[in-house]
N, CA, C, O and the ligand as a Tripos MOL2 file, in Angstrom:
@<TRIPOS>MOLECULE
protein
  293   291    74     0     0
PROTEIN
NO_CHARGES

@<TRIPOS>ATOM
      1 N          -8.5900  -28.6000   -2.7630 N.3       1 MET1
      2 CA         -8.9440  -29.2430   -1.5010 C.3       1 MET1
      3 C          -8.0330  -28.7380   -0.3980 C.2       1 MET1
      4 O          -6.8860  -28.3640   -0.6430 O.2       1 MET1
      5 N          -8.5420  -28.7310    0.7840 N.am      2 PRO2
      6 CA         -7.7560  -28.1420    1.8790 C.3       2 PRO2
      7 C          -6.5970  -29.0290    2.3070 C.2       2 PRO2
      8 O          -6.7440  -30.2390    2.4770 O.2       2 PRO2
      9 N          -5.4670  -28.4110    2.4720 N.am      3 ILE3
     10 CA         -4.3060  -29.1000    3.0050 C.3       3 ILE3
     11 C          -3.9220  -28.4190    4.3000 C.2       3 ILE3
     12 O          -3.7300  -27.2040    4.3470 O.2       3 ILE3
     13 N          -3.8150  -29.2050    5.3370 N.am      4 TYR4
     14 CA         -3.4770  -28.6340    6.6240 C.3       4 TYR4
     15 C          -2.0740  -29.0540    7.0270 C.2       4 TYR4
     16 O          -1.6210  -30.1640    6.7470 O.2       4 TYR4
     17 N          -1.4160  -28.1380    7.6840 N.am      5 GLU5
     18 CA         -0.0870  -28.4350    8.1860 C.3       5 GLU5
     19 C          -0.1880  -28.7810    9.6600 C.2       5 GLU5
     20 O          -0.8360  -28.0800   10.4380 O.2       5 GLU5
     21 N           0.4490  -29.8480   10.0190 N.am      6 TYR6
     22 CA          0.4390  -30.3000   11.4040 C.3       6 TYR6
     23 C           1.8390  -30.2490   11.9820 C.2       6 TYR6
     24 O           2.8390  -30.4050   11.2810 O.2       6 TYR6
     25 N           1.8730  -30.0270   13.2700 N.am      7 VAL7
     26 CA          3.1270  -30.1350   13.9950 C.3       7 VAL7
     27 C           2.9330  -31.1790   15.0800 C.2       7 VAL7
     28 O           2.0450  -31.0610   15.9250 O.2       7 VAL7
     29 N           3.7680  -32.1910   15.0450 N.am      8 CYS8
     30 CA          3.6560  -33.2740   16.0030 C.3       8 CYS8
     31 C           3.9520  -32.7660   17.4140 C.2       8 CYS8
     32 O           4.9420  -32.0750   17.6530 O.2       8 CYS8
     33 N           3.0670  -33.1290   18.3330 N.am      9 ASP9
     34 CA          3.2660  -32.6880   19.7100 C.3       9 ASP9
     35 C           4.3900  -33.4500   20.3940 C.2       9 ASP9
     36 O           4.9380  -33.0040   21.4020 O.2       9 ASP9
     37 N           4.7190  -34.5830   19.8430 N.am     10 ASP10
     38 CA          5.7230  -35.4130   20.4980 C.3      10 ASP10
     39 C           7.1370  -35.1390   20.0060 C.2      10 ASP10
     40 O           8.0640  -35.0000   20.8050 O.2      10 ASP10
     41 N           7.2980  -35.0620   18.6970 N.am     11 CYS11
     42 CA          8.6590  -34.9280   18.1710 C.3      11 CYS11
     43 C           8.8570  -33.6230   17.4060 C.2      11 CYS11
     44 O           9.9770  -33.2910   17.0180 O.2      11 CYS11
     45 N           7.7790  -32.8900   17.1910 N.am     12 GLY12
     46 CA          7.9170  -31.6030   16.5220 C.3      12 GLY12
     47 C           7.9990  -31.6910   15.0150 C.2      12 GLY12
     48 O           8.2580  -30.6930   14.3420 O.2      12 GLY12
     49 N           7.7820  -32.8700   14.4880 N.am     13 GLU13
     50 CA          7.8160  -33.0370   13.0330 C.3      13 GLU13
     51 C           6.6800  -32.2570   12.3760 C.2      13 GLU13
     52 O           5.5450  -32.2710   12.8530 O.2      13 GLU13
     53 N           6.9940  -31.5920   11.3000 N.am     14 ARG14
     54 CA          5.9660  -30.8640   10.5560 C.3      14 ARG14
     55 C           5.5920  -31.6750    9.3280 C.2      14 ARG14
     56 O           6.4550  -32.1500    8.5900 O.2      14 ARG14
     57 N           4.3070  -31.8230    9.1250 N.am     15 TYR15
     58 CA          3.8540  -32.5880    7.9710 C.3      15 TYR15
     59 C           2.5180  -32.0380    7.5080 C.2      15 TYR15
     60 O           1.8130  -31.3530    8.2500 O.2      15 TYR15
     61 N           2.1920  -32.3500    6.2820 N.am     16 GLU16
     62 CA          0.9630  -31.8320    5.6980 C.3      16 GLU16
     63 C           0.0410  -32.9850    5.3410 C.2      16 GLU16
     64 O           0.4860  -34.0550    4.9250 O.2      16 GLU16
     65 N          -1.2220  -32.7500    5.5100 N.am     17 ARG17
     66 CA         -2.2050  -33.7670    5.1810 C.3      17 ARG17
     67 C          -3.3870  -33.1200    4.4700 C.2      17 ARG17
     68 O          -3.8230  -32.0190    4.8070 O.2      17 ARG17
     69 N          -3.8770  -33.8300    3.4950 N.am     18 ILE18
     70 CA         -5.1070  -33.3940    2.8460 C.3      18 ILE18
     71 C          -6.2770  -33.8700    3.6960 C.2      18 ILE18
     72 O          -6.4050  -35.0620    3.9740 O.2      18 ILE18
     73 N          -7.1110  -32.9570    4.0980 N.am     19 VAL19
     74 CA         -8.2080  -33.2820    5.0030 C.3      19 VAL19
     75 C          -9.5280  -33.1650    4.2510 C.2      19 VAL19
     76 O          -9.9340  -32.0810    3.8330 O.2      19 VAL19
     77 N         -10.1780  -34.2990    4.0930 N.am     20 MET20
     78 CA        -11.4490  -34.2960    3.3870 C.3      20 MET20
     79 C         -12.5660  -33.7520    4.2760 C.2      20 MET20
     80 O         -13.4690  -33.0540    3.8140 O.2      20 MET20
     81 N         -12.4830  -34.0820    5.5310 N.am     21 ASN21
     82 CA        -13.4580  -33.5380    6.4780 C.3      21 ASN21
     83 C         -12.7550  -33.3260    7.8100 C.2      21 ASN21
     84 O         -11.5540  -33.5640    7.9360 O.2      21 ASN21
     85 N         -13.4980  -32.8880    8.7760 N.am     22 GLY22
     86 CA        -12.8780  -32.5400   10.0430 C.3      22 GLY22
     87 C         -12.5480  -33.7270   10.9110 C.2      22 GLY22
     88 O         -12.0140  -33.5720   12.0090 O.2      22 GLY22
     89 N         -12.8610  -34.9110   10.4280 N.am     23 LYS23
     90 CA        -12.6710  -36.0910   11.2600 C.3      23 LYS23
     91 C         -11.4980  -36.9520   10.8070 C.2      23 LYS23
     92 O         -11.2680  -38.0430   11.3290 O.2      23 LYS23
     93 N         -10.7790  -36.4500    9.8440 N.am     24 THR24
     94 CA         -9.6570  -37.2170    9.3390 C.3      24 THR24
     95 C          -8.5850  -37.3640   10.4140 C.2      24 THR24
     96 O          -8.1210  -36.3810   10.9920 O.2      24 THR24
     97 N          -8.2130  -38.5890   10.6610 N.am     25 LYS25
     98 CA         -7.1650  -38.8180   11.6460 C.3      25 LYS25
     99 C          -5.8100  -38.7380   10.9760 C.2      25 LYS25
    100 O          -5.5910  -39.3250    9.9160 O.2      25 LYS25
    101 N          -4.9380  -38.0350   11.5770 N.am     26 VAL26
    102 CA         -3.5940  -37.9050   11.0370 C.3      26 VAL26
    103 C          -2.6020  -38.4210   12.0680 C.2      26 VAL26
    104 O          -2.7970  -38.3010   13.2770 O.2      26 VAL26
    105 N          -1.5580  -38.9850   11.5540 N.am     27 THR27
    106 CA         -0.5000  -39.4560   12.4340 C.3      27 THR27
    107 C           0.8280  -38.9460   11.9250 C.2      27 THR27
    108 O           1.0170  -38.7320   10.7280 O.2      27 THR27
    109 N           1.7200  -38.7610   12.8330 N.am     28 CYS28
    110 CA          3.0300  -38.2690   12.4830 C.3      28 CYS28
    111 C           3.7830  -39.3120   11.6600 C.2      28 CYS28
    112 O           3.8420  -40.4800   12.0450 O.2      28 CYS28
    113 N           4.3570  -38.8990   10.5320 N.am     29 PRO29
    114 CA          5.1030  -39.8460    9.6980 C.3      29 PRO29
    115 C           6.4150  -40.2680   10.3360 C.2      29 PRO29
    116 O           7.0390  -41.2390    9.9110 O.2      29 PRO29
    117 N           6.8210  -39.5450   11.3420 N.am     30 LYS30
    118 CA          8.1230  -39.8260   11.9500 C.3      30 LYS30
    119 C           7.9980  -40.7310   13.1640 C.2      30 LYS30
    120 O           8.7460  -41.6980   13.3060 O.2      30 LYS30
    121 N           7.0420  -40.4100   14.0480 N.am     31 CYS31
    122 CA          6.9300  -41.1810   15.2680 C.3      31 CYS31
    123 C           5.5530  -41.8180   15.4230 C.2      31 CYS31
    124 O           5.2710  -42.4790   16.4220 O.2      31 CYS31
    125 N           4.6960  -41.6090   14.4170 N.am     32 ALA32
    126 CA          3.3740  -42.2310   14.3930 C.3      32 ALA32
    127 C           2.4800  -41.7620   15.5240 C.2      32 ALA32
    128 O           1.5050  -42.4300   15.8680 O.2      32 ALA32
    129 N           2.8010  -40.6410   16.0910 N.am     33 SER33
    130 CA          1.9470  -40.1000   17.1330 C.3      33 SER33
    131 C           0.7100  -39.4630   16.5140 C.2      33 SER33
    132 O           0.7900  -38.8360   15.4580 O.2      33 SER33
    133 N          -0.4050  -39.6220   17.1580 N.am     34 ALA34
    134 CA         -1.6420  -39.0280   16.6690 C.3      34 ALA34
    135 C          -1.8930  -37.6600   17.2710 C.2      34 ALA34
    136 O          -2.9050  -37.0170   16.9910 O.2      34 ALA34
    137 N          -0.9650  -37.2280   18.0950 N.am     35 LYS35
    138 CA         -1.1360  -35.9320   18.7370 C.3      35 LYS35
    139 C          -0.4460  -34.8530   17.9070 C.2      35 LYS35
    140 O           0.7220  -34.5260   18.1110 O.2      35 LYS35
    141 N          -1.2060  -34.3240   16.9780 N.am     36 GLY36
    142 CA         -0.6670  -33.2740   16.1290 C.3      36 GLY36
    143 C          -1.4740  -32.0140   16.2780 C.2      36 GLY36
    144 O          -2.6870  -32.0660   16.4810 O.2      36 GLY36
    145 N          -0.8240  -30.9030   16.1810 N.am     37 THR37
    146 CA         -1.4990  -29.6190   16.2650 C.3      37 THR37
    147 C          -1.6430  -29.0350   14.8700 C.2      37 THR37
    148 O          -0.6690  -28.9310   14.1250 O.2      37 THR37
    149 N          -2.8430  -28.6610   14.5310 N.am     38 VAL38
    150 CA         -3.0840  -28.1240   13.2010 C.3      38 VAL38
    151 C          -2.5810  -26.6920   13.1310 C.2      38 VAL38
    152 O          -2.8880  -25.8550   13.9800 O.2      38 VAL38
    153 N          -1.8170  -26.4470   12.1160 N.am     39 GLN39
    154 CA         -1.3590  -25.0870   11.8670 C.3      39 GLN39
    155 C          -2.2720  -24.4530   10.8320 C.2      39 GLN39
    156 O          -3.2870  -25.0360   10.4510 O.2      39 GLN39
    157 N          -1.9230  -23.2960   10.3900 N.am     40 LEU40
    158 CA         -2.7320  -22.6260    9.3840 C.3      40 LEU40
    159 C          -2.7230  -23.4200    8.0870 C.2      40 LEU40
    160 O          -1.7460  -24.0880    7.7490 O.2      40 LEU40
    161 N          -3.8170  -23.3290    7.3860 N.am     41 SER41
    162 CA         -3.8980  -23.9840    6.0990 C.3      41 SER41
    163 C          -2.8890  -23.3670    5.1420 C.2      41 SER41
    164 O          -2.7050  -22.1500    5.1080 O.2      41 SER41
    165 N          -2.2520  -24.2110    4.3800 N.am     42 VAL42
    166 CA         -1.1800  -23.7180    3.5270 C.3      42 VAL42
    167 C          -1.5140  -23.8720    2.0470 C.2      42 VAL42
    168 O          -0.6770  -23.6320    1.1780 O.2      42 VAL42
    169 N          -2.7640  -24.2810    1.7760 N.am     43 PHE43
    170 CA         -3.0610  -24.5510    0.3780 C.3      43 PHE43
    171 C          -3.0590  -23.2940   -0.4710 C.2      43 PHE43
    172 O          -2.9390  -23.3610   -1.6940 O.2      43 PHE43
    173 N          -3.1910  -22.1530    0.1790 N.am     44 ALA44
    174 CA         -3.1770  -20.9010   -0.5660 C.3      44 ALA44
    175 C          -1.8400  -20.1820   -0.4390 C.2      44 ALA44
    176 O          -1.5840  -19.2000   -1.1360 O.2      44 ALA44
    177 N          -1.0050  -20.6700    0.4420 N.am     45 ALA45
    178 CA          0.2410  -19.9650    0.6970 C.3      45 ALA45
    179 C           1.3540  -20.4490   -0.2220 C.2      45 ALA45
    180 O           2.2650  -19.6970   -0.5680 O.2      45 ALA45
    181 N           1.2650  -21.7120   -0.6090 N.am     46 HIS46
    182 CA          2.3050  -22.2520   -1.4760 C.3      46 HIS46
    183 C           1.7550  -22.4440   -2.8880 C.2      46 HIS46
    184 O           0.6090  -22.0880   -3.1650 O.2      46 HIS46
    185 N           2.5350  -22.9810   -3.7370 N.am     47 GLY47
    186 CA          2.0800  -23.2370   -5.0940 C.3      47 GLY47
    187 C           2.3990  -22.0770   -6.0100 C.2      47 GLY47
    188 O           3.2920  -21.2710   -5.7450 O.2      47 GLY47
    189 N           1.6540  -22.0140   -7.0830 N.am     48 ASN48
    190 CA          1.9560  -21.0260   -8.1100 C.3      48 ASN48
    191 C           0.9870  -19.8570   -8.0740 C.2      48 ASN48
    192 O           0.7370  -19.2230   -9.0990 O.2      48 ASN48
    193 N           0.4530  -19.5750   -6.9210 N.am     49 GLY49
    194 CA         -0.5240  -18.5070   -6.8260 C.3      49 GLY49
    195 C           0.0850  -17.1520   -6.5800 C.2      49 GLY49
    196 O          -0.6200  -16.1440   -6.5460 O.2      49 GLY49
    197 N           1.3780  -17.1220   -6.4090 N.am     50 THR50
    198 CA          2.0010  -15.8460   -6.1070 C.3      50 THR50
    199 C           2.0190  -14.9480   -7.3310 C.2      50 THR50
    200 O           2.2210  -15.3940   -8.4600 O.2      50 THR50
    201 N           1.8070  -13.7020   -7.0720 N.am     51 LYS51
    202 CA          1.8220  -12.7450   -8.1700 C.3      51 LYS51
    203 C           3.2530  -12.2510   -8.4000 C.2      51 LYS51
    204 O           3.9030  -11.7250   -7.4970 O.2      51 LYS51
    205 N           3.7020  -12.4310   -9.5920 N.am     52 SER52
    206 CA          5.0200  -11.9220   -9.9200 C.3      52 SER52
    207 C           4.8810  -10.7940  -10.9280 C.2      52 SER52
    208 O           4.0930  -10.8740  -11.8700 O.2      52 SER52
    209 N           5.6320   -9.7780  -10.7200 N.am     53 SER53
    210 CA          5.5450   -8.6470  -11.6260 C.3      53 SER53
    211 C           6.1390   -9.0210  -12.9650 C.2      53 SER53
    212 O           7.3510   -9.1920  -13.0970 O.2      53 SER53
    213 N           5.2910   -9.1430  -13.9360 N.am     54 SER54
    214 CA          5.7620   -9.5370  -15.2540 C.3      54 SER54
    215 C           6.1230   -8.3290  -16.0990 C.2      54 SER54
    216 O           6.8750   -8.4420  -17.0670 O.2      54 SER54
    217 N           5.5950   -7.1930  -15.7390 N.am     55 GLY55
    218 CA          5.9040   -5.9940  -16.4970 C.3      55 GLY55
    219 C           4.9000   -5.7270  -17.5900 C.2      55 GLY55
    220 O           4.7360   -4.5860  -18.0220 O.2      55 GLY55
    221 N           4.2210   -6.7720  -18.0430 N.am     56 SER56
    222 CA          3.2570   -6.5800  -19.1110 C.3      56 SER56
    223 C           1.9000   -6.1550  -18.5640 C.2      56 SER56
    224 O           1.0840   -5.5630  -19.2710 O.2      56 SER56
    225 N           1.6770   -6.4660  -17.3020 N.am     57 SER57
    226 CA          0.4060   -6.1060  -16.6980 C.3      57 SER57
    227 C           0.6490   -5.1940  -15.5040 C.2      57 SER57
    228 O           1.7330   -5.1760  -14.9210 O.2      57 SER57
    229 N          -0.3590   -4.4590  -15.1660 N.am     58 GLY58
    230 CA         -0.2200   -3.5660  -14.0350 C.3      58 GLY58
    231 C           0.4670   -2.2920  -14.4430 C.2      58 GLY58
    232 O           0.7750   -2.0830  -15.6160 O.2      58 GLY58
    233 N           0.7030   -1.4480  -13.4780 N.am     59 PRO59
    234 CA          1.3460   -0.1640  -13.7750 C.3      59 PRO59
    235 C           2.7710   -0.3460  -14.2600 C.2      59 PRO59
    236 O           3.5340   -1.1370  -13.7040 O.2      59 PRO59
    237 N           3.1100    0.3720  -15.2700 N.am     60 SER60
    238 CA          4.4530    0.2720  -15.7900 C.3      60 SER60
    239 C           5.4120    1.0950  -14.9320 C.2      60 SER60
    240 O           5.0000    1.9200  -14.1150 O.2      60 SER60
    241 N           6.6450    0.8550  -15.1340 N.am     61 SER61
    242 CA          7.6260    1.5990  -14.3500 C.3      61 SER61
    243 C           7.5790    3.0790  -14.7050 C.2      61 SER61
    244 O           7.4910    3.4480  -15.8760 O.2      61 SER61
    245 N           7.6380    3.8980  -13.7040 N.am     62 GLY62
    246 CA          7.5630    5.3280  -13.9410 C.3      62 GLY62
    247 C           6.1630    5.8610  -13.6940 C.2      62 GLY62
    248 O           5.9860    6.9880  -13.2310 O.2      62 GLY62
    249 N           5.1630    5.0320  -14.0110 N.am     63 GLY63
    250 CA          3.7930    5.4620  -13.7580 C.3      63 GLY63
    251 C           3.3120    4.8730  -12.4520 C.2      63 GLY63
    252 O           3.8670    5.1490  -11.3890 O.2      63 GLY63
    253 N           2.2920    4.0730  -12.5380 N.am     64 GLY64
    254 CA          1.8410    3.3530  -11.3550 C.3      64 GLY64
    255 C           1.1480    4.2270  -10.3470 C.2      64 GLY64
    256 O           0.8560    5.3980  -10.5870 O.2      64 GLY64
    257 N           0.8940    3.6210   -9.2150 N.am     65 CYS65
    258 CA          0.0890    4.2930   -8.2060 C.3      65 CYS65
    259 C           0.9280    5.2340   -7.3540 C.2      65 CYS65
    260 O           0.4100    6.1920   -6.7800 O.2      65 CYS65
    261 N           2.2190    4.9600   -7.2750 N.am     66 CYS66
    262 CA          3.0100    5.7320   -6.3310 C.3      66 CYS66
    263 C           4.3540    6.1560   -6.9120 C.2      66 CYS66
    264 O           5.1430    6.8200   -6.2400 O.2      66 CYS66
    265 N           4.6090    5.7780   -8.1390 N.am     67 GLY67
    266 CA          5.8810    6.1300   -8.7340 C.3      67 GLY67
    267 C           7.0440    5.3510   -8.1710 C.2      67 GLY67
    268 O           8.2000    5.7410   -8.3370 O.2      67 GLY67
    269 N           6.7450    4.2520   -7.5070 N.am     68 GLY68
    270 CA          7.7910    3.4040   -6.9890 C.3      68 GLY68
    271 C           8.2370    3.7780   -5.6040 C.2      68 GLY68
    272 O           9.1800    3.1830   -5.0830 O.2      68 GLY68
    273 N           7.5950    4.7440   -4.9900 N.am     69 ALA69
    274 CA          8.0240    5.1770   -3.6640 C.3      69 ALA69
    275 C           7.7690    4.1130   -2.6150 C.2      69 ALA69
    276 O           8.5240    3.9730   -1.6530 O.2      69 ALA69
    277 N           6.6930    3.3670   -2.8140 N.am     70 CYS70
    278 CA          6.3500    2.3670   -1.8150 C.3      70 CYS70
    279 C           6.9180    1.0140   -2.1500 C.2      70 CYS70
    280 O           6.7690    0.0710   -1.3730 O.2      70 CYS70
    281 N           7.5620    0.8960   -3.2810 N.am     71 GLY71
    282 CA          8.1610   -0.3800   -3.6190 C.3      71 GLY71
    283 C           7.1810   -1.3970   -4.1460 C.2      71 GLY71
    284 O           7.5070   -2.5820   -4.1970 O.2      71 GLY71
    285 N           5.9990   -0.9850   -4.5380 N.am     72 CYS72
    286 CA          5.0100   -1.9300   -5.0210 C.3      72 CYS72
    287 C           5.3200   -2.4170   -6.4170 C.2      72 CYS72
    288 O           4.7110   -3.3770   -6.8900 O.2      72 CYS72
    289 N           6.2400   -1.7800   -7.0700 N.am     73 ASN73
    290 CA          6.6140   -2.2280   -8.3950 C.3      73 ASN73
    291 C           7.6950   -3.2730   -8.3150 C.2      73 ASN73
    292 O           8.1440   -3.7770   -9.3440 O.2      73 ASN73
    293 ZN          6.0900  -37.1300   15.7310 Zn       74 ZN74
@<TRIPOS>BOND
     1     1     2 1
     2     2     3 1
     3     3     4 2
     4     3     5 am
     5     5     6 1
     6     6     7 1
     7     7     8 2
     8     7     9 am
     9     9    10 1
    10    10    11 1
    11    11    12 2
    12    11    13 am
    13    13    14 1
    14    14    15 1
    15    15    16 2
    16    15    17 am
    17    17    18 1
    18    18    19 1
    19    19    20 2
    20    19    21 am
    21    21    22 1
    22    22    23 1
    23    23    24 2
    24    23    25 am
    25    25    26 1
    26    26    27 1
    27    27    28 2
    28    27    29 am
    29    29    30 1
    30    30    31 1
    31    31    32 2
    32    31    33 am
    33    33    34 1
    34    34    35 1
    35    35    36 2
    36    35    37 am
    37    37    38 1
    38    38    39 1
    39    39    40 2
    40    39    41 am
    41    41    42 1
    42    42    43 1
    43    43    44 2
    44    43    45 am
    45    45    46 1
    46    46    47 1
    47    47    48 2
    48    47    49 am
    49    49    50 1
    50    50    51 1
    51    51    52 2
    52    51    53 am
    53    53    54 1
    54    54    55 1
    55    55    56 2
    56    55    57 am
    57    57    58 1
    58    58    59 1
    59    59    60 2
    60    59    61 am
    61    61    62 1
    62    62    63 1
    63    63    64 2
    64    63    65 am
    65    65    66 1
    66    66    67 1
    67    67    68 2
    68    67    69 am
    69    69    70 1
    70    70    71 1
    71    71    72 2
    72    71    73 am
    73    73    74 1
    74    74    75 1
    75    75    76 2
    76    75    77 am
    77    77    78 1
    78    78    79 1
    79    79    80 2
    80    79    81 am
    81    81    82 1
    82    82    83 1
    83    83    84 2
    84    83    85 am
    85    85    86 1
    86    86    87 1
    87    87    88 2
    88    87    89 am
    89    89    90 1
    90    90    91 1
    91    91    92 2
    92    91    93 am
    93    93    94 1
    94    94    95 1
    95    95    96 2
    96    95    97 am
    97    97    98 1
    98    98    99 1
    99    99   100 2
   100    99   101 am
   101   101   102 1
   102   102   103 1
   103   103   104 2
   104   103   105 am
   105   105   106 1
   106   106   107 1
   107   107   108 2
   108   107   109 am
   109   109   110 1
   110   110   111 1
   111   111   112 2
   112   111   113 am
   113   113   114 1
   114   114   115 1
   115   115   116 2
   116   115   117 am
   117   117   118 1
   118   118   119 1
   119   119   120 2
   120   119   121 am
   121   121   122 1
   122   122   123 1
   123   123   124 2
   124   123   125 am
   125   125   126 1
   126   126   127 1
   127   127   128 2
   128   127   129 am
   129   129   130 1
   130   130   131 1
   131   131   132 2
   132   131   133 am
   133   133   134 1
   134   134   135 1
   135   135   136 2
   136   135   137 am
   137   137   138 1
   138   138   139 1
   139   139   140 2
   140   139   141 am
   141   141   142 1
   142   142   143 1
   143   143   144 2
   144   143   145 am
   145   145   146 1
   146   146   147 1
   147   147   148 2
   148   147   149 am
   149   149   150 1
   150   150   151 1
   151   151   152 2
   152   151   153 am
   153   153   154 1
   154   154   155 1
   155   155   156 2
   156   155   157 am
   157   157   158 1
   158   158   159 1
   159   159   160 2
   160   159   161 am
   161   161   162 1
   162   162   163 1
   163   163   164 2
   164   163   165 am
   165   165   166 1
   166   166   167 1
   167   167   168 2
   168   167   169 am
   169   169   170 1
   170   170   171 1
   171   171   172 2
   172   171   173 am
   173   173   174 1
   174   174   175 1
   175   175   176 2
   176   175   177 am
   177   177   178 1
   178   178   179 1
   179   179   180 2
   180   179   181 am
   181   181   182 1
   182   182   183 1
   183   183   184 2
   184   183   185 am
   185   185   186 1
   186   186   187 1
   187   187   188 2
   188   187   189 am
   189   189   190 1
   190   190   191 1
   191   191   192 2
   192   191   193 am
   193   193   194 1
   194   194   195 1
   195   195   196 2
   196   195   197 am
   197   197   198 1
   198   198   199 1
   199   199   200 2
   200   199   201 am
   201   201   202 1
   202   202   203 1
   203   203   204 2
   204   203   205 am
   205   205   206 1
   206   206   207 1
   207   207   208 2
   208   207   209 am
   209   209   210 1
   210   210   211 1
   211   211   212 2
   212   211   213 am
   213   213   214 1
   214   214   215 1
   215   215   216 2
   216   215   217 am
   217   217   218 1
   218   218   219 1
   219   219   220 2
   220   219   221 am
   221   221   222 1
   222   222   223 1
   223   223   224 2
   224   223   225 am
   225   225   226 1
   226   226   227 1
   227   227   228 2
   228   227   229 am
   229   229   230 1
   230   230   231 1
   231   231   232 2
   232   231   233 am
   233   233   234 1
   234   234   235 1
   235   235   236 2
   236   235   237 am
   237   237   238 1
   238   238   239 1
   239   239   240 2
   240   239   241 am
   241   241   242 1
   242   242   243 1
   243   243   244 2
   244   243   245 am
   245   245   246 1
   246   246   247 1
   247   247   248 2
   248   247   249 am
   249   249   250 1
   250   250   251 1
   251   251   252 2
   252   251   253 am
   253   253   254 1
   254   254   255 1
   255   255   256 2
   256   255   257 am
   257   257   258 1
   258   258   259 1
   259   259   260 2
   260   259   261 am
   261   261   262 1
   262   262   263 1
   263   263   264 2
   264   263   265 am
   265   265   266 1
   266   266   267 1
   267   267   268 2
   268   267   269 am
   269   269   270 1
   270   270   271 1
   271   271   272 2
   272   271   273 am
   273   273   274 1
   274   274   275 1
   275   275   276 2
   276   275   277 am
   277   277   278 1
   278   278   279 1
   279   279   280 2
   280   279   281 am
   281   281   282 1
   282   282   283 1
   283   283   284 2
   284   283   285 am
   285   285   286 1
   286   286   287 1
   287   287   288 2
   288   287   289 am
   289   289   290 1
   290   290   291 1
   291   291   292 2
@<TRIPOS>SUBSTRUCTURE
     1 MET1         2 RESIDUE 1 A MET
     2 PRO2         6 RESIDUE 1 A PRO
     3 ILE3        10 RESIDUE 1 A ILE
     4 TYR4        14 RESIDUE 1 A TYR
     5 GLU5        18 RESIDUE 1 A GLU
     6 TYR6        22 RESIDUE 1 A TYR
     7 VAL7        26 RESIDUE 1 A VAL
     8 CYS8        30 RESIDUE 1 A CYS
     9 ASP9        34 RESIDUE 1 A ASP
    10 ASP10       38 RESIDUE 1 A ASP
    11 CYS11       42 RESIDUE 1 A CYS
    12 GLY12       46 RESIDUE 1 A GLY
    13 GLU13       50 RESIDUE 1 A GLU
    14 ARG14       54 RESIDUE 1 A ARG
    15 TYR15       58 RESIDUE 1 A TYR
    16 GLU16       62 RESIDUE 1 A GLU
    17 ARG17       66 RESIDUE 1 A ARG
    18 ILE18       70 RESIDUE 1 A ILE
    19 VAL19       74 RESIDUE 1 A VAL
    20 MET20       78 RESIDUE 1 A MET
    21 ASN21       82 RESIDUE 1 A ASN
    22 GLY22       86 RESIDUE 1 A GLY
    23 LYS23       90 RESIDUE 1 A LYS
    24 THR24       94 RESIDUE 1 A THR
    25 LYS25       98 RESIDUE 1 A LYS
    26 VAL26      102 RESIDUE 1 A VAL
    27 THR27      106 RESIDUE 1 A THR
    28 CYS28      110 RESIDUE 1 A CYS
    29 PRO29      114 RESIDUE 1 A PRO
    30 LYS30      118 RESIDUE 1 A LYS
    31 CYS31      122 RESIDUE 1 A CYS
    32 ALA32      126 RESIDUE 1 A ALA
    33 SER33      130 RESIDUE 1 A SER
    34 ALA34      134 RESIDUE 1 A ALA
    35 LYS35      138 RESIDUE 1 A LYS
    36 GLY36      142 RESIDUE 1 A GLY
    37 THR37      146 RESIDUE 1 A THR
    38 VAL38      150 RESIDUE 1 A VAL
    39 GLN39      154 RESIDUE 1 A GLN
    40 LEU40      158 RESIDUE 1 A LEU
    41 SER41      162 RESIDUE 1 A SER
    42 VAL42      166 RESIDUE 1 A VAL
    43 PHE43      170 RESIDUE 1 A PHE
    44 ALA44      174 RESIDUE 1 A ALA
    45 ALA45      178 RESIDUE 1 A ALA
    46 HIS46      182 RESIDUE 1 A HIS
    47 GLY47      186 RESIDUE 1 A GLY
    48 ASN48      190 RESIDUE 1 A ASN
    49 GLY49      194 RESIDUE 1 A GLY
    50 THR50      198 RESIDUE 1 A THR
    51 LYS51      202 RESIDUE 1 A LYS
    52 SER52      206 RESIDUE 1 A SER
    53 SER53      210 RESIDUE 1 A SER
    54 SER54      214 RESIDUE 1 A SER
    55 GLY55      218 RESIDUE 1 A GLY
    56 SER56      222 RESIDUE 1 A SER
    57 SER57      226 RESIDUE 1 A SER
    58 GLY58      230 RESIDUE 1 A GLY
    59 PRO59      234 RESIDUE 1 A PRO
    60 SER60      238 RESIDUE 1 A SER
    61 SER61      242 RESIDUE 1 A SER
    62 GLY62      246 RESIDUE 1 A GLY
    63 GLY63      250 RESIDUE 1 A GLY
    64 GLY64      254 RESIDUE 1 A GLY
    65 CYS65      258 RESIDUE 1 A CYS
    66 CYS66      262 RESIDUE 1 A CYS
    67 GLY67      266 RESIDUE 1 A GLY
    68 GLY68      270 RESIDUE 1 A GLY
    69 ALA69      274 RESIDUE 1 A ALA
    70 CYS70      278 RESIDUE 1 A CYS
    71 GLY71      282 RESIDUE 1 A GLY
    72 CYS72      286 RESIDUE 1 A CYS
    73 ASN73      290 RESIDUE 1 A ASN
    74 ZN74       293 GROUP 0 **** ****
């Protein structure tokens, strides 16, 4: 489900809210202001979705697409 990051227009507090639809009202947890600016969705940016080089998959060291010149390994 989409999680949006908001920045409070009044105090600058950053907070995240799960938004079921576009009409969900959010208020700042710090100052209770309803004037928040939606930032980019972060549901794909955080969590365990990052790819970490495990070594067992992908090009092995020495081979690969570039031989390590581009640092992709
Ligand atoms: Zn606030």
